[in-house]
All heavy atoms as a GROMACS GRO file, in nm:
protein
  609
    1MET      N    1   0.084  -0.118   0.000
    1MET     CA    2   0.000   0.000   0.000
    1MET      C    3   0.089   0.124   0.000
    1MET      O    4   0.182   0.135   0.078
    1MET     CB    5  -0.090  -0.002   0.124
    1MET     CG    6  -0.181   0.119   0.131
    1MET     SD    7  -0.282   0.123   0.282
    1MET     CE    8  -0.410   0.010   0.235
    2LYS      N    9   0.059   0.216  -0.089
    2LYS     CA   10   0.137   0.339  -0.102
    2LYS      C   11   0.087   0.442  -0.001
    2LYS      O   12  -0.032   0.467   0.010
    2LYS     CB   13   0.120   0.393  -0.243
    2LYS     CG   14   0.240   0.459  -0.296
    2LYS     CD   15   0.217   0.495  -0.442
    2LYS     CE   16   0.347   0.542  -0.500
    2LYS     NZ   17   0.333   0.583  -0.637
    3GLN      N   18   0.180   0.498   0.074
    3GLN     CA   19   0.146   0.598   0.174
    3GLN      C   20   0.153   0.736   0.111
    3GLN      O   21   0.248   0.769   0.042
    3GLN     CB   22   0.241   0.589   0.292
    3GLN     CG   23   0.209   0.687   0.402
    3GLN     CD   24   0.307   0.676   0.518
    3GLN    OE1   25   0.390   0.586   0.521
    3GLN    NE2   26   0.298   0.766   0.611
    4LYS      N   27   0.049   0.817   0.135
    4LYS     CA   28   0.049   0.954   0.085
    4LYS      C   29   0.137   1.040   0.173
    4LYS      O   30   0.142   1.024   0.294
    4LYS     CB   31  -0.092   1.011   0.085
    4LYS     CG   32  -0.178   0.964  -0.028
    4LYS     CD   33  -0.309   1.039  -0.025
    4LYS     CE   34  -0.343   1.081  -0.164
    4LYS     NZ   35  -0.467   1.159  -0.170
    5ILE      N   36   0.208   1.132   0.108
    5ILE     CA   37   0.292   1.226   0.181
    5ILE      C   38   0.215   1.357   0.195
    5ILE      O   39   0.164   1.411   0.098
    5ILE     CB   40   0.426   1.250   0.109
    5ILE    CG1   41   0.503   1.120   0.099
    5ILE    CG2   42   0.508   1.355   0.180
    5ILE    CD1   43   0.632   1.130   0.022
    6ASP      N   44   0.209   1.404   0.317
    6ASP     CA   45   0.144   1.530   0.347
    6ASP      C   46   0.216   1.641   0.271
    6ASP      O   47   0.339   1.647   0.270
    6ASP     CB   48   0.153   1.553   0.498
    6ASP     CG   49   0.088   1.682   0.545
    6ASP    OD1   50   0.039   1.760   0.462
    6ASP    OD2   51   0.088   1.704   0.667
    7PRO      N   52   0.142   1.732   0.206
    7PRO     CA   53   0.207   1.841   0.131
    7PRO      C   54   0.302   1.924   0.216
    7PRO      O   55   0.406   1.969   0.168
    7PRO     CB   56   0.090   1.926   0.081
    7PRO     CG   57  -0.027   1.834   0.080
    7PRO     CD   58  -0.003   1.735   0.191
    8ILE      N   59   0.271   1.942   0.343
    8ILE     CA   60   0.359   2.019   0.430
    8ILE      C   61   0.489   1.941   0.452
    8ILE      O   62   0.598   1.999   0.449
    8ILE     CB   63   0.290   2.053   0.563
    8ILE    CG1   64   0.177   2.152   0.537
    8ILE    CG2   65   0.389   2.111   0.664
    8ILE    CD1   66   0.089   2.182   0.657
    9GLU      N   67   0.478   1.809   0.472
    9GLU     CA   68   0.598   1.727   0.487
    9GLU      C   69   0.682   1.732   0.361
    9GLU      O   70   0.805   1.738   0.368
    9GLU     CB   71   0.560   1.582   0.517
    9GLU     CG   72   0.513   1.555   0.658
    9GLU     CD   73   0.485   1.408   0.679
    9GLU    OE1   74   0.581   1.329   0.681
    9GLU    OE2   75   0.366   1.374   0.692
   10LEU      N   76   0.616   1.726   0.247
   10LEU     CA   77   0.687   1.731   0.119
   10LEU      C   78   0.762   1.863   0.105
   10LEU      O   79   0.878   1.866   0.063
   10LEU     CB   80   0.588   1.711   0.004
   10LEU     CG   81   0.646   1.686  -0.132
   10LEU    CD1   82   0.733   1.563  -0.134
   10LEU    CD2   83   0.533   1.672  -0.233
   11GLU      N   84   0.698   1.972   0.142
   11GLU     CA   85   0.763   2.104   0.135
   11GLU      C   86   0.882   2.110   0.230
   11GLU      O   87   0.988   2.163   0.194
   11GLU     CB   88   0.662   2.213   0.170
   11GLU     CG   89   0.716   2.353   0.151
   11GLU     CD   90   0.611   2.460   0.176
   11GLU    OE1   91   0.493   2.437   0.144
   11GLU    OE2   92   0.650   2.565   0.229
   12GLU      N   93   0.867   2.054   0.350
   12GLU     CA   94   0.978   2.053   0.446
   12GLU      C   95   1.095   1.971   0.393
   12GLU      O   96   1.211   2.011   0.407
   12GLU     CB   97   0.931   1.999   0.580
   12GLU     CG   98   0.840   2.094   0.656
   12GLU     CD   99   0.778   2.033   0.782
   12GLU    OE1  100   0.802   1.913   0.810
   12GLU    OE2  101   0.705   2.105   0.851
   13LEU      N  102   1.065   1.858   0.329
   13LEU     CA  103   1.171   1.775   0.270
   13LEU      C  104   1.242   1.850   0.158
   13LEU      O  105   1.364   1.845   0.147
   13LEU     CB  106   1.113   1.644   0.217
   13LEU     CG  107   1.076   1.540   0.321
   13LEU    CD1  108   1.001   1.424   0.254
   13LEU    CD2  109   1.198   1.488   0.393
   14ALA      N  110   1.165   1.920   0.076
   14ALA     CA  111   1.225   1.998  -0.033
   14ALA      C  112   1.319   2.105   0.022
   14ALA      O  113   1.429   2.125  -0.031
   14ALA     CB  114   1.116   2.061  -0.119
   15LEU      N  115   1.279   2.172   0.129
   15LEU     CA  116   1.364   2.274   0.190
   15LEU      C  117   1.490   2.213   0.248
   15LEU      O  118   1.599   2.271   0.238
   15LEU     CB  119   1.286   2.351   0.298
   15LEU     CG  120   1.174   2.442   0.247
   15LEU    CD1  121   1.094   2.498   0.364
   15LEU    CD2  122   1.228   2.553   0.159
   16GLU      N  123   1.478   2.094   0.308
   16GLU     CA  124   1.596   2.026   0.361
   16GLU      C  125   1.693   1.988   0.249
   16GLU      O  126   1.815   1.999   0.265
   16GLU     CB  127   1.555   1.901   0.439
   16GLU     CG  128   1.498   1.931   0.576
   16GLU     CD  129   1.466   1.805   0.656
   16GLU    OE1  130   1.545   1.708   0.648
   16GLU    OE2  131   1.363   1.805   0.724
   17ILE      N  132   1.638   1.945   0.136
   17ILE     CA  133   1.723   1.908   0.022
   17ILE      C  134   1.797   2.031  -0.031
   17ILE      O  135   1.916   2.024  -0.061
   17ILE     CB  136   1.639   1.839  -0.088
   17ILE    CG1  137   1.595   1.701  -0.038
   17ILE    CG2  138   1.717   1.828  -0.218
   17ILE    CD1  139   1.492   1.634  -0.124
   18ILE      N  140   1.728   2.144  -0.040
   18ILE     CA  141   1.792   2.268  -0.085
   18ILE      C  142   1.902   2.307   0.013
   18ILE      O  143   2.012   2.348  -0.028
   18ILE     CB  144   1.690   2.382  -0.102
   18ILE    CG1  145   1.595   2.350  -0.218
   18ILE    CG2  146   1.759   2.516  -0.123
   18ILE    CD1  147   1.660   2.342  -0.354
   19ASP      N  148   1.875   2.292   0.144
   19ASP     CA  149   1.978   2.321   0.244
   19ASP      C  150   2.099   2.230   0.226
   19ASP      O  151   2.214   2.275   0.234
   19ASP     CB  152   1.922   2.307   0.386
   19ASP     CG  153   1.833   2.422   0.427
   19ASP    OD1  154   1.837   2.528   0.362
   19ASP    OD2  155   1.757   2.405   0.525
   20MET      N  156   2.074   2.102   0.202
   20MET     CA  157   2.185   2.007   0.183
   20MET      C  158   2.263   2.041   0.056
   20MET      O  159   2.386   2.027   0.054
   20MET     CB  160   2.133   1.864   0.178
   20MET     CG  161   2.085   1.817   0.314
   20MET     SD  162   2.042   1.641   0.332
   20MET     CE  163   1.968   1.597   0.179
   21LEU      N  164   2.194   2.088  -0.048
   21LEU     CA  165   2.263   2.130  -0.169
   21LEU      C  166   2.353   2.249  -0.139
   21LEU      O  167   2.468   2.255  -0.186
   21LEU     CB  168   2.162   2.165  -0.278
   21LEU     CG  169   2.218   2.223  -0.407
   21LEU    CD1  170   2.320   2.129  -0.472
   21LEU    CD2  171   2.104   2.254  -0.504
   22GLY      N  172   2.304   2.342  -0.059
   22GLY     CA  173   2.386   2.457  -0.019
   22GLY      C  174   2.511   2.413   0.056
   22GLY      O  175   2.620   2.466   0.033
   23VAL      N  176   2.496   2.313   0.142
   23VAL     CA  177   2.611   2.260   0.216
   23VAL      C  178   2.710   2.194   0.120
   23VAL      O  179   2.831   2.216   0.128
   23VAL     CB  180   2.565   2.161   0.325
   23VAL    CG1  181   2.683   2.088   0.386
   23VAL    CG2  182   2.486   2.235   0.434
   24ALA      N  183   2.659   2.116   0.025
   24ALA     CA  184   2.745   2.049  -0.073
   24ALA      C  185   2.822   2.153  -0.154
   24ALA      O  186   2.942   2.138  -0.179
   24ALA     CB  187   2.663   1.959  -0.164
   25LEU      N  188   2.753   2.259  -0.194
   25LEU     CA  189   2.818   2.363  -0.272
   25LEU      C  190   2.923   2.438  -0.188
   25LEU      O  191   3.029   2.474  -0.239
   25LEU     CB  192   2.714   2.460  -0.329
   25LEU     CG  193   2.626   2.400  -0.438
   25LEU    CD1  194   2.506   2.489  -0.465
   25LEU    CD2  195   2.705   2.373  -0.565
   26HIS      N  196   2.895   2.456  -0.060
   26HIS     CA  197   2.993   2.517   0.030
   26HIS      C  198   3.121   2.434   0.032
   26HIS      O  199   3.230   2.487   0.016
   26HIS     CB  200   2.935   2.528   0.171
   26HIS     CG  201   3.037   2.555   0.277
   26HIS    ND1  202   3.085   2.682   0.303
   26HIS    CD2  203   3.102   2.472   0.361
   26HIS    CE1  204   3.175   2.675   0.400
   26HIS    NE2  205   3.188   2.549   0.437
   27PHE      N  206   3.106   2.303   0.050
   27PHE     CA  207   3.223   2.217   0.057
   27PHE      C  208   3.290   2.198  -0.080
   27PHE      O  209   3.407   2.160  -0.087
   27PHE     CB  210   3.189   2.082   0.120
   27PHE     CG  211   3.176   2.091   0.270
   27PHE    CD1  212   3.053   2.080   0.330
   27PHE    CD2  213   3.287   2.115   0.349
   27PHE    CE1  214   3.039   2.091   0.469
   27PHE    CE2  215   3.275   2.126   0.487
   27PHE     CZ  216   3.151   2.114   0.547
   28ALA      N  217   3.216   2.230  -0.188
   28ALA     CA  218   3.276   2.227  -0.321
   28ALA      C  219   3.356   2.354  -0.348
   28ALA      O  220   3.424   2.363  -0.449
   28ALA     CB  221   3.168   2.209  -0.427
   29GLY      N  222   3.344   2.452  -0.258
   29GLY     CA  223   3.424   2.573  -0.272
   29GLY      C  224   3.349   2.698  -0.312
   29GLY      O  225   3.411   2.800  -0.342
   30VAL      N  226   3.215   2.693  -0.312
   30VAL     CA  227   3.138   2.814  -0.344
   30VAL      C  228   3.154   2.914  -0.230
   30VAL      O  229   3.147   2.877  -0.112
   30VAL     CB  230   2.988   2.781  -0.366
   30VAL    CG1  231   2.905   2.907  -0.380
   30VAL    CG2  232   2.971   2.693  -0.489
   31LYS      N  233   3.177   3.039  -0.266
   31LYS     CA  234   3.185   3.145  -0.165
   31LYS      C  235   3.050   3.155  -0.095
   31LYS      O  236   2.945   3.146  -0.160
   31LYS     CB  237   3.218   3.279  -0.231
   31LYS     CG  238   3.350   3.284  -0.303
   31LYS     CD  239   3.365   3.416  -0.378
   31LYS     CE  240   3.481   3.409  -0.475
   31LYS     NZ  241   3.484   3.525  -0.565
   32ASP      N  242   3.052   3.174   0.036
   32ASP     CA  243   2.928   3.176   0.114
   32ASP      C  244   2.825   3.273   0.058
   32ASP      O  245   2.706   3.240   0.051
   32ASP     CB  246   2.956   3.208   0.261
   32ASP     CG  247   3.021   3.091   0.334
   32ASP    OD1  248   3.013   2.977   0.285
   32ASP    OD2  249   3.080   3.115   0.442
   33GLU      N  250   2.869   3.390   0.016
   33GLU     CA  251   2.774   3.489  -0.036
   33GLU      C  252   2.716   3.449  -0.172
   33GLU      O  253   2.616   3.505  -0.216
   33GLU     CB  254   2.839   3.629  -0.045
   33GLU     CG  255   2.952   3.641  -0.145
   33GLU     CD  256   3.091   3.613  -0.087
   33GLU    OE1  257   3.101   3.554   0.023
   33GLU    OE2  258   3.189   3.648  -0.154
   34ASN      N  259   2.778   3.351  -0.237
   34ASN     CA  260   2.730   3.307  -0.369
   34ASN      C  261   2.647   3.179  -0.364
   34ASN      O  262   2.601   3.132  -0.468
   34ASN     CB  263   2.849   3.284  -0.462
   34ASN     CG  264   2.916   3.413  -0.500
   34ASN    OD1  265   2.855   3.520  -0.495
   34ASN    ND2  266   3.042   3.406  -0.537
   35ILE      N  267   2.626   3.123  -0.246
   35ILE     CA  268   2.553   2.996  -0.237
   35ILE      C  269   2.412   3.006  -0.297
   35ILE      O  270   2.374   2.919  -0.376
   35ILE     CB  271   2.555   2.940  -0.094
   35ILE    CG1  272   2.696   2.886  -0.066
   35ILE    CG2  273   2.450   2.830  -0.076
   35ILE    CD1  274   2.719   2.831   0.072
   36PRO      N  275   2.333   3.110  -0.265
   36PRO     CA  276   2.200   3.117  -0.328
   36PRO      C  277   2.206   3.120  -0.481
   36PRO      O  278   2.127   3.052  -0.549
   36PRO     CB  279   2.139   3.246  -0.272
   36PRO     CG  280   2.210   3.266  -0.142
   36PRO     CD  281   2.350   3.217  -0.167
   37THR      N  282   2.302   3.194  -0.536
   37THR     CA  283   2.319   3.201  -0.682
   37THR      C  284   2.363   3.065  -0.737
   37THR      O  285   2.316   3.022  -0.843
   37THR     CB  286   2.422   3.309  -0.719
   37THR    OG1  287   2.379   3.433  -0.662
   37THR    CG2  288   2.436   3.323  -0.869
   38ALA      N  289   2.452   2.998  -0.664
   38ALA     CA  290   2.500   2.866  -0.707
   38ALA      C  291   2.387   2.763  -0.704
   38ALA      O  292   2.379   2.676  -0.791
   38ALA     CB  293   2.617   2.821  -0.620
   39ILE      N  294   2.300   2.772  -0.604
   39ILE     CA  295   2.184   2.682  -0.598
   39ILE      C  296   2.097   2.703  -0.720
   39ILE      O  297   2.054   2.607  -0.786
   39ILE     CB  298   2.104   2.702  -0.467
   39ILE    CG1  299   2.184   2.647  -0.348
   39ILE    CG2  300   1.967   2.634  -0.476
   39ILE    CD1  301   2.124   2.680  -0.212
   40ASP      N  302   2.071   2.829  -0.754
   40ASP     CA  303   1.990   2.859  -0.873
   40ASP      C  304   2.057   2.804  -0.999
   40ASP      O  305   1.991   2.746  -1.086
   40ASP     CB  306   1.968   3.010  -0.888
   40ASP     CG  307   1.874   3.066  -0.783
   40ASP    OD1  308   1.798   2.988  -0.720
   40ASP    OD2  309   1.877   3.189  -0.762
   41ALA      N  310   2.190   2.822  -1.009
   41ALA     CA  311   2.263   2.773  -1.126
   41ALA      C  312   2.256   2.620  -1.134
   41ALA      O  313   2.239   2.564  -1.243
   41ALA     CB  314   2.408   2.819  -1.120
   42TYR      N  315   2.267   2.554  -1.019
   42TYR     CA  316   2.258   2.407  -1.014
   42TYR      C  317   2.119   2.364  -1.064
   42TYR      O  318   2.108   2.272  -1.146
   42TYR     CB  319   2.280   2.359  -0.871
   42TYR     CG  320   2.279   2.209  -0.856
   42TYR    CD1  321   2.396   2.135  -0.859
   42TYR    CD2  322   2.159   2.139  -0.839
   42TYR    CE1  323   2.395   1.997  -0.845
   42TYR    CE2  324   2.156   2.002  -0.826
   42TYR     CZ  325   2.274   1.932  -0.829
   42TYR     OH  326   2.273   1.794  -0.815
   43LEU      N  327   2.015   2.429  -1.013
   43LEU     CA  328   1.878   2.392  -1.053
   43LEU      C  329   1.853   2.418  -1.201
   43LEU      O  330   1.783   2.340  -1.267
   43LEU     CB  331   1.776   2.466  -0.966
   43LEU     CG  332   1.779   2.430  -0.816
   43LEU    CD1  333   1.684   2.519  -0.738
   43LEU    CD2  334   1.748   2.283  -0.795
   44GLU      N  335   1.910   2.525  -1.254
   44GLU     CA  336   1.899   2.552  -1.398
   44GLU      C  337   1.970   2.443  -1.478
   44GLU      O  338   1.920   2.396  -1.581
   44GLU     CB  339   1.959   2.688  -1.433
   44GLU     CG  340   1.876   2.805  -1.388
   44GLU     CD  341   1.946   2.938  -1.407
   44GLU    OE1  342   2.049   2.945  -1.479
   44GLU    OE2  343   1.898   3.038  -1.349
   45GLU      N  344   2.088   2.404  -1.431
   45GLU     CA  345   2.167   2.302  -1.500
   45GLU      C  346   2.097   2.166  -1.496
   45GLU      O  347   2.099   2.092  -1.593
   45GLU     CB  348   2.306   2.294  -1.436
   45GLU     CG  349   2.409   2.227  -1.519
   45GLU     CD  350   2.449   2.304  -1.644
   45GLU    OE1  351   2.440   2.427  -1.646
   45GLU    OE2  352   2.490   2.237  -1.741
   46ILE      N  353   2.036   2.135  -1.384
   46ILE     CA  354   1.968   2.006  -1.369
   46ILE      C  355   1.850   1.994  -1.466
   46ILE      O  356   1.815   1.886  -1.510
   46ILE     CB  357   1.925   1.981  -1.223
   46ILE    CG1  358   1.911   1.832  -1.196
   46ILE    CG2  359   1.798   2.050  -1.186
   46ILE    CD1  360   1.891   1.797  -1.050
   47ASP      N  361   1.789   2.109  -1.500
   47ASP     CA  362   1.677   2.110  -1.594
   47ASP      C  363   1.721   2.070  -1.735
   47ASP      O  364   1.638   2.035  -1.818
   47ASP     CB  365   1.610   2.247  -1.598
   47ASP     CG  366   1.521   2.271  -1.476
   47ASP    OD1  367   1.485   2.172  -1.408
   47ASP    OD2  368   1.489   2.388  -1.450
   48THR      N  369   1.851   2.077  -1.764
   48THR     CA  370   1.900   2.044  -1.897
   48THR      C  371   1.929   1.894  -1.913
   48THR      O  372   1.959   1.849  -2.023
   48THR     CB  373   2.028   2.123  -1.931
   48THR    OG1  374   2.134   2.081  -1.844
   48THR    CG2  375   2.005   2.273  -1.916
   49ILE      N  376   1.921   1.820  -1.803
   49ILE     CA  377   1.954   1.677  -1.805
   49ILE      C  378   1.834   1.598  -1.855
   49ILE      O  379   1.720   1.623  -1.815
   49ILE     CB  380   1.997   1.630  -1.665
   49ILE    CG1  381   2.126   1.700  -1.623
   49ILE    CG2  382   2.013   1.478  -1.660
   49ILE    CD1  383   2.168   1.672  -1.481
   50ASP      N  384   1.861   1.501  -1.940
   50ASP     CA  385   1.758   1.412  -1.993
   50ASP      C  386   1.695   1.332  -1.880
   50ASP      O  387   1.764   1.263  -1.804
   50ASP     CB  388   1.821   1.318  -2.096
   50ASP     CG  389   1.721   1.227  -2.165
   50ASP    OD1  390   1.604   1.222  -2.124
   50ASP    OD2  391   1.761   1.160  -2.263
   51ASP      N  392   1.563   1.342  -1.867
   51ASP     CA  393   1.490   1.271  -1.761
   51ASP      C  394   1.502   1.119  -1.771
   51ASP      O  395   1.476   1.049  -1.673
   51ASP     CB  396   1.342   1.309  -1.762
   51ASP     CG  397   1.317   1.452  -1.720
   51ASP    OD1  398   1.406   1.512  -1.655
   51ASP    OD2  399   1.209   1.506  -1.751
   52GLU      N  400   1.538   1.070  -1.887
   52GLU     CA  401   1.549   0.926  -1.907
   52GLU      C  402   1.682   0.870  -1.856
   52GLU      O  403   1.696   0.750  -1.839
   52GLU     CB  404   1.532   0.892  -2.056
   52GLU     CG  405   1.398   0.934  -2.114
   52GLU     CD  406   1.280   0.863  -2.049
   52GLU    OE1  407   1.288   0.740  -2.027
   52GLU    OE2  408   1.180   0.931  -2.020
   53LEU      N  409   1.779   0.957  -1.834
   53LEU     CA  410   1.911   0.913  -1.789
   53LEU      C  411   1.910   0.898  -1.637
   53LEU      O  412   1.838   0.968  -1.566
   53LEU     CB  413   2.018   1.014  -1.830
   53LEU     CG  414   2.040   1.031  -1.979
   53LEU    CD1  415   2.142   1.142  -2.005
   53LEU    CD2  416   2.089   0.900  -2.041
   54PRO      N  417   1.994   0.807  -1.586
   54PRO     CA  418   2.002   0.792  -1.439
   54PRO      C  419   2.058   0.919  -1.376
   54PRO      O  420   2.137   0.991  -1.438
   54PRO     CB  421   2.098   0.674  -1.420
   54PRO     CG  422   2.171   0.659  -1.548
   54PRO     CD  423   2.084   0.717  -1.656
   55TYR      N  424   2.014   0.947  -1.254
   55TYR     CA  425   2.062   1.065  -1.183
   55TYR      C  426   2.084   1.027  -1.037
   55TYR      O  427   1.989   1.003  -0.963
   55TYR     CB  428   1.965   1.182  -1.194
   55TYR     CG  429   2.023   1.310  -1.141
   55TYR    CD1  430   2.117   1.380  -1.214
   55TYR    CD2  431   1.988   1.358  -1.016
   55TYR    CE1  432   2.175   1.495  -1.165
   55TYR    CE2  433   2.044   1.474  -0.966
   55TYR     CZ  434   2.137   1.543  -1.040
   55TYR     OH  435   2.194   1.656  -0.991
   56GLY      N  436   2.210   1.020  -0.999
   56GLY     CA  437   2.246   0.983  -0.862
   56GLY      C  438   2.365   1.064  -0.817
   56GLY      O  439   2.393   1.172  -0.870
   57GLN      N  440   2.437   1.012  -0.719
   57GLN     CA  441   2.548   1.085  -0.660
   57GLN      C  442   2.656   1.121  -0.761
   57GLN      O  443   2.706   1.234  -0.761
   57GLN     CB  444   2.609   1.003  -0.546
   57GLN     CG  445   2.517   0.989  -0.428
   57GLN     CD  446   2.573   0.898  -0.320
   57GLN    OE1  447   2.684   0.845  -0.334
   57GLN    NE2  448   2.499   0.879  -0.213
   58LYS      N  449   2.691   1.027  -0.848
   58LYS     CA  450   2.796   1.054  -0.948
   58LYS      C  451   2.756   1.169  -1.040
   58LYS      O  452   2.837   1.255  -1.074
   58LYS     CB  453   2.826   0.929  -1.030
   58LYS     CG  454   2.898   0.823  -0.952
   58LYS     CD  455   2.925   0.702  -1.038
   58LYS     CE  456   2.991   0.592  -0.956
   58LYS     NZ  457   3.012   0.471  -1.033
   59GLU      N  458   2.629   1.169  -1.080
   59GLU     CA  459   2.580   1.273  -1.170
   59GLU      C  460   2.574   1.409  -1.098
   59GLU      O  461   2.601   1.513  -1.159
   59GLU     CB  462   2.443   1.234  -1.226
   59GLU     CG  463   2.447   1.117  -1.322
   59GLU     CD  464   2.459   0.979  -1.253
   59GLU    OE1  465   2.434   0.968  -1.130
   59GLU    OE2  466   2.493   0.882  -1.322
   60MET      N  467   2.539   1.406  -0.970
   60MET     CA  468   2.537   1.530  -0.892
   60MET      C  469   2.677   1.590  -0.882
   60MET      O  470   2.694   1.711  -0.898
   60MET     CB  471   2.482   1.504  -0.751
   60MET     CG  472   2.337   1.472  -0.747
   60MET     SD  473   2.292   1.430  -0.576
   60MET     CE  474   2.127   1.367  -0.603
   61ILE      N  475   2.774   1.504  -0.855
   61ILE     CA  476   2.913   1.550  -0.846
   61ILE      C  477   2.958   1.607  -0.980
   61ILE      O  478   3.019   1.714  -0.986
   61ILE     CB  479   3.005   1.435  -0.800
   61ILE    CG1  480   2.973   1.399  -0.655
   61ILE    CG2  481   3.152   1.472  -0.819
   61ILE    CD1  482   3.034   1.268  -0.607
   62ALA      N  483   2.924   1.539  -1.089
   62ALA     CA  484   2.961   1.586  -1.222
   62ALA      C  485   2.897   1.722  -1.251
   62ALA      O  486   2.960   1.810  -1.310
   62ALA     CB  487   2.919   1.484  -1.328
   63LEU      N  488   2.774   1.741  -1.207
   63LEU     CA  489   2.706   1.867  -1.230
   63LEU      C  490   2.775   1.980  -1.154
   63LEU      O  491   2.795   2.090  -1.207
   63LEU     CB  492   2.559   1.855  -1.187
   63LEU     CG  493   2.466   1.958  -1.249
   63LEU    CD1  494   2.328   1.897  -1.267
   63LEU    CD2  495   2.456   2.081  -1.166
   64ILE      N  496   2.816   1.954  -1.030
   64ILE     CA  497   2.889   2.054  -0.953
   64ILE      C  498   3.024   2.083  -1.020
   64ILE      O  499   3.067   2.200  -1.027
   64ILE     CB  500   2.906   2.011  -0.806
   64ILE    CG1  501   2.769   2.014  -0.736
   64ILE    CG2  502   3.005   2.102  -0.733
   64ILE    CD1  503   2.767   1.955  -0.596
   65GLU      N  504   3.090   1.981  -1.072
   65GLU     CA  505   3.216   2.002  -1.144
   65GLU      C  506   3.194   2.089  -1.268
   65GLU      O  507   3.277   2.174  -1.300
   65GLU     CB  508   3.280   1.868  -1.182
   65GLU     CG  509   3.328   1.786  -1.064
   65GLU     CD  510   3.441   1.852  -0.985
   65GLU    OE1  511   3.520   1.928  -1.044
   65GLU    OE2  512   3.449   1.827  -0.864
   66GLN      N  513   3.081   2.070  -1.337
   66GLN     CA  514   3.047   2.153  -1.452
   66GLN      C  515   3.029   2.298  -1.409
   66GLN      O  516   3.072   2.391  -1.479
   66GLN     CB  517   2.919   2.105  -1.520
   66GLN     CG  518   2.934   1.978  -1.599
   66GLN     CD  519   2.799   1.932  -1.656
   66GLN    OE1  520   2.698   2.001  -1.645
   66GLN    NE2  521   2.799   1.814  -1.714
   67LEU      N  522   2.962   2.317  -1.295
   67LEU     CA  523   2.943   2.453  -1.244
   67LEU      C  524   3.076   2.520  -1.214
   67LEU      O  525   3.090   2.641  -1.235
   67LEU     CB  526   2.857   2.452  -1.117
   67LEU     CG  527   2.708   2.432  -1.133
   67LEU    CD1  528   2.639   2.434  -0.997
   67LEU    CD2  529   2.647   2.536  -1.224
   68LYS      N  530   3.173   2.443  -1.166
   68LYS     CA  531   3.306   2.500  -1.137
   68LYS      C  532   3.369   2.556  -1.264
   68LYS      O  533   3.445   2.653  -1.258
   68LYS     CB  534   3.398   2.393  -1.077
   68LYS     CG  535   3.369   2.363  -0.932
   68LYS     CD  536   3.470   2.262  -0.879
   68LYS     CE  537   3.455   2.242  -0.731
   68LYS     NZ  538   3.555   2.150  -0.675
   69ILE      N  539   3.336   2.496  -1.377
   69ILE     CA  540   3.391   2.544  -1.505
   69ILE      C  541   3.306   2.658  -1.560
   69ILE      O  542   3.358   2.764  -1.593
   69ILE     CB  543   3.398   2.426  -1.606
   69ILE    CG1  544   3.498   2.322  -1.556
   69ILE    CG2  545   3.433   2.477  -1.746
   69ILE    CD1  546   3.491   2.189  -1.629
   70LYS      N  547   3.175   2.636  -1.566
   70LYS     CA  548   3.085   2.734  -1.628
   70LYS      C  549   3.066   2.860  -1.543
   70LYS      O  550   3.046   2.968  -1.598
   70LYS     CB  551   2.947   2.672  -1.653
   70LYS     CG  552   2.943   2.569  -1.762
   70LYS     CD  553   2.802   2.518  -1.780
   70LYS     CE  554   2.790   2.423  -1.895
   70LYS     NZ  555   2.651   2.376  -1.913
   71LYS      N  556   3.065   2.843  -1.413
   71LYS     CA  557   3.037   2.954  -1.322
   71LYS      C  558   3.149   2.968  -1.219
   71LYS      O  559   3.127   2.981  -1.100
   71LYS     CB  560   2.905   2.930  -1.247
   71LYS     CG  561   2.786   2.899  -1.334
   71LYS     CD  562   2.726   3.025  -1.390
   71LYS     CE  563   2.599   2.990  -1.467
   71LYS     NZ  564   2.526   3.106  -1.509
   72SER      N  565   3.273   2.968  -1.268
   72SER     CA  566   3.390   2.969  -1.179
   72SER      C  567   3.391   3.090  -1.084
   72SER      O  568   3.446   3.082  -0.975
   72SER     CB  569   3.518   2.965  -1.260
   72SER     OG  570   3.527   3.076  -1.345
   73PHE      N  571   3.329   3.200  -1.125
   73PHE     CA  572   3.326   3.320  -1.041
   73PHE      C  573   3.251   3.297  -0.909
   73PHE      O  574   3.268   3.374  -0.814
   73PHE     CB  575   3.262   3.437  -1.116
   73PHE     CG  576   3.118   3.416  -1.155
   73PHE    CD1  577   3.017   3.455  -1.069
   73PHE    CD2  578   3.086   3.353  -1.275
   73PHE    CE1  579   2.884   3.435  -1.104
   73PHE    CE2  580   2.953   3.333  -1.311
   73PHE     CZ  581   2.851   3.373  -1.224
   74LEU      N  582   3.170   3.192  -0.900
   74LEU     CA  583   3.096   3.164  -0.778
   74LEU      C  584   3.185   3.097  -0.672
   74LEU      O  585   3.153   3.096  -0.554
   74LEU     CB  586   2.977   3.072  -0.806
   74LEU     CG  587   2.868   3.128  -0.896
   74LEU    CD1  588   2.766   3.020  -0.930
   74LEU    CD2  589   2.799   3.247  -0.829
   75PHE      N  590   3.296   3.040  -0.718
   75PHE     CA  591   3.382   2.961  -0.633
   75PHE      C  592   3.501   3.043  -0.582
   75PHE      O  593   3.540   3.142  -0.643
   75PHE     CB  594   3.432   2.837  -0.709
   75PHE     CG  595   3.321   2.741  -0.742
   75PHE    CD1  596   3.238   2.763  -0.850
   75PHE    CD2  597   3.299   2.629  -0.665
   75PHE    CE1  598   3.134   2.676  -0.881
   75PHE    CE2  599   3.196   2.540  -0.695
   75PHE     CZ  600   3.114   2.565  -0.803
   76GLN      N  601   3.560   2.995  -0.472
   76GLN     CA  602   3.676   3.063  -0.412
   76GLN      C  603   3.801   3.030  -0.490
   76GLN      O  604   3.814   2.933  -0.554
   76GLN     CB  605   3.692   3.020  -0.267
   76GLN     CG  606   3.574   3.062  -0.185
   76GLN     CD  607   3.584   3.022  -0.039
   76GLN    OE1  608   3.688   2.978   0.008
   76GLN    NE2  609   3.476   3.038   0.033
   0.00000   0.00000   0.00000
């Protein structure tokens, strides 16, 4: 039986994921003041990925590496 997720819980999970992305970008070298911009850039970049392709940790790391090249000004 599939359990329904409360919309408020779903929103809280989404906010936690965005926070974790900010932390990942911090440890990838994004300047603290640029984290919101880097999150937006990451989300824009993720929209360009084919939905049919697998997307996991390796792909996330590759996407952050792409940001380091495309948006190097965000990084220290």
